[in-house]
Phi, psi and omega in degrees: 000132183281143174277114186265005179291145183289142176288133178296147179285157180300322180298328178296320177300318181297315181293313181297323178294315179299323181289332183282341183280129180282061181204160176278120176239124183211168175226132179241139181280183185297339180269006179070032176258135182289127178246347176203144175211137180277174186294339182295341177298332179300316183287333185270310185261346182077017180227149183284161175303323181297328180282342184264325182299134181098347178275150178282154178303329179299327180290331177287314194261331191091162186298317186293310180294326179296318180296324178293334181277350187307314180300323180289321181295324178292322181292317181293326177295336177274007178092010182262136173280127188241133175235138180198170175244139183198169176275140179233130179305142181233152183295348178289350179108344177249216177221163180230147175291138182217149171265123189240140176225130173256127180240116184289150173243118183245128178233122181050042175080000180251143177280115182265334184161199183205145174275146176236131173240126182236121180248131182286122178260355187299317181295315179297321180295319180294322178295316179299314183295321180298323176283315183303314184270341185267354184279161176277355179267135174277127181247130177237120180266129183235156181259119186273002183298323177295324176299316181293327177293317178299317180297320178296320179296317181296319181300322179285338183267315190240346179084277182278096184295313183302310181299321180293316181294320179298330183263344183233098186284350180288340181298320185293331175295320176299319179295313183295326181283352176244020179244099183283150172277128180250353179183153177203152183270180186295323179296316178300320178299316179297319183293322181275345180073040184228168163261157187308321184293341178277347180249317185297130182092342177270155184287149177301329182302337179303329187257009186243104179296159181302324183292353179261001186298328179297320178295311180295331178295320178292325177299314181295317180297321179291328176295317179295325180281001178059041173284167183288316185199174175213140179224136181202158174266136180203196174229153171241151178267128179275169182303325183279003178095349180281157177261145178239129177287129182218159163263124179264128179233119181241121176259120187274153181293142178291329178237081184306328183288344182250319187276128185260323185254136175227161182247133174254131181261142179231127176243124182287117179241021184299322180294319179296316180296320179298318179295320181295322178292321178296320178295320179297319178296319179295322178292324175297319179296319181294318178297321178296318179298322178295319179294320178298321179294321177297317180299324177301315180293329183266006186306314181297320180293318181294317179301316179296317179301320181285327180296325181301305180293327178296318178296320180295321180299314181295319182297314182290329177295316176298320180297318179299318178298320180297316181296326182281331184275356178297155176310315173247105186302132176266089186294325181297314180292325177298318180296322178296316180297318180294323174301318176297321178302316181297316180299315179293326176294321177295322177299312180298322178298319179295321180296316182294318179298318181296317179294320180296319178301322178293325186277338183296150184288327179083163183233005183084007180283142181236151178230168172266121185224161179280137184284316188301308180295335177292317178292318180298322179292323177297320178295319181295321178298324185266357188307309183289321184298315181284337177294325177298328180274006177079023183241163174228164183225137178238159179239130180228131179172170181282174180265352178296131184296138173237117182254137182241140170265114181179186175271105186302317181294318180295316179294324176296323176303318181298313182295317177302317180296319180293320180294313181296316179301319180295317181295319180295318181297319180293324180291315181290330182273358176071029180294140178285312177263114184245084181232130173255125179249125175257116182244147177215150178198160175264135177230091186066236179263019180238149173254131180249125178240127177239134173246109188250132176238175179241034182275199184284351181083188184250136171277174187300317181295312180298319180300322182287327190244012189307319186261010176287140176298136176071007174270129180211153175253001181266142182297326183248017182274155177264342181074028180252339187302308182287328178295315178296318181300317178298316179297320179295314181297314181294328177294339179264014178078022183242187177225155173224131180224162178227143177208155178284150179279168174295325175261211178291154172089185179221170182229130172261128181242126177248132179234112181229153181290143173279145181299137179287170179299319181296319180293321179294324178298329181286341186279125177233018180097341181220347183294143178235152177239125176263116182262128182283000000 
């Protein structure tokens, strides 16, 4: 049986399709008079398409908005498809943000009119704003046009922009001061301590202290290299002048030549940093307690060391008096004796300074220092103490300089603790040969230090728990020495392990990084680096 229903006309398909789309679809002739409007206009304007067709665009928008559309209308009349965002009047009494497109219709070379497509952005904007303002991440939207202008200026001046920026960190300050903030969410306002109007329109550089330029320089270089994103820890300056620790996250535009605005994310990590600093202070206190404990064990040795130069000073002083009290004073001999007094006084001063350095609490400052003399001094400090235990200590290593970035006194504390522990273990174990060997060498970018003894070695339990706090095999031990030593070594980016030798005794091996070329360049004999 044949279907006798009439076939719908092609125009009907077009109308029904336009009505089904959740957007305003219309056609205006060259005089800006509406010739078609889909059913969605009922929901937007509160009027049917029949009521709208024949009206001028000014009737839809009002005089002010119509005047704002003139530039776009002129471009579409020239045959250009135009896209933009703007407010469109709504029957609710206000207006809504919309994405608008004008598409020209050209017939036989003549402009007949243009199609208009209007998509409501208000719902999407509300959803975006609810996420944008409700998140715990601070978002700052910035305008990159100033960045592009700086890059264009640099290209004409230096050619290789990336190489120039990498070598001249002042450029990034210029960039930040020409990068305006165009928007920020509530969390970013809280973090900066501002209201939106105090930040919008001002340069991003206002909130970037000079000490953060190295971080921002890497952000800029990654942008130039067209990387996907960059993340780093840094600080931002708040309105009150204080600094806030943050994680900075920058997502770069996929089409840098087209996208002007990007969003920078900020995560407040001030509480975490405060906890880390508190932990670092506690570790310094613990290390100090360990040094004081070592000094207690070395008290007899230190007393003997100081007594030697003091005795020599007294002896030379009496000698000088005798030479001066002769019937004919022998001034040359007196001068020699007084010279010896001065040398012995300097020796005593060095011993006191060395002991004082061990006893001082310290501030966490680190320097670049030579490894060999540091180890030699640690051996000298323990020489008499381990001699009382019937042991001796030797140092073996090359003469090539090995420089370490670290706290010299703390690392010396570790070596002293290992040497004394080794001597005590050999004494308690009844070893016949009581020799502690301190060996050092460079292995690539790492320094290897070994403290080898000839004692009884470690049993399975001791080997497993050796570096645990309060674990000790000594009857009068506190079990803190090796635990503190492990913390010091790890704070310097190293490791410490212990194992039994093939023969008698055991070996403690420390592996720490050697100072890089940049770190060595900073060293001038007195420069210090404070590591957070």
